C-alpha positions, 0 to 999 in steps of 0.5 A: 500499499505504501508503494501504490500511494506514492506511485499515486502522488507520483503523477504531480509533475516535479514531485519526487516520491518515495514509498519509504523514508529516504536517507536524503531528499531533493525538494520537492519530495513526498514520502510514507513517513509512518504506517499504523495498522488495525488488523481484523476489522472483520472476521476471517482477515476479511478487512485490515485498517491502514493509516499512513502518515505522508510527509511533503517537503519543499525548499526553505531557501525562501520563506515566501516561495517555499510556503506558496509551493507547499500551499499548492499541494495542500489544495482540495482539488486541483493539478498539484493536490496531493488529496486529489491524486491520492483519492482518484483511484479508490482501489490504488491500483488494486491493492485496496478497497478504499482510500481517503485522505483524512487531514493534513497537519504538521504545517512548518519547518522539518529537519531531514537529514541535518537540512531545514525545509518547510512541509506538512503531514497527509493523513491517508486512510486505506481499507482493504482485505487483510492478507 
């Protein structure tokens, strides 16, 4: 599911996407930072619930430009909207039954591998058959 989420967001032109936390990034970059799994929502491994915390980091070189770029990814719709591309295919290429971007939080400065970036985190709910 991590790879499918990163592949969906990779449709945004110019954004580097990873299904894992990369050691170093060249902004703008999107990656799956944390995973939380709730097993057995139904009997017989019928359904699991997965929560992905995905982080997007942009340049901190100039305060206004970096934050304006980040704001474009935060939009609820449009060509740079992370929410739009993640929810475009409810099965994320066949790996789940439903996907929903629940919220964005943590808008601010992040340190990654000793460098400062502007960023935010997307909480993504994924529901699918337990494997």
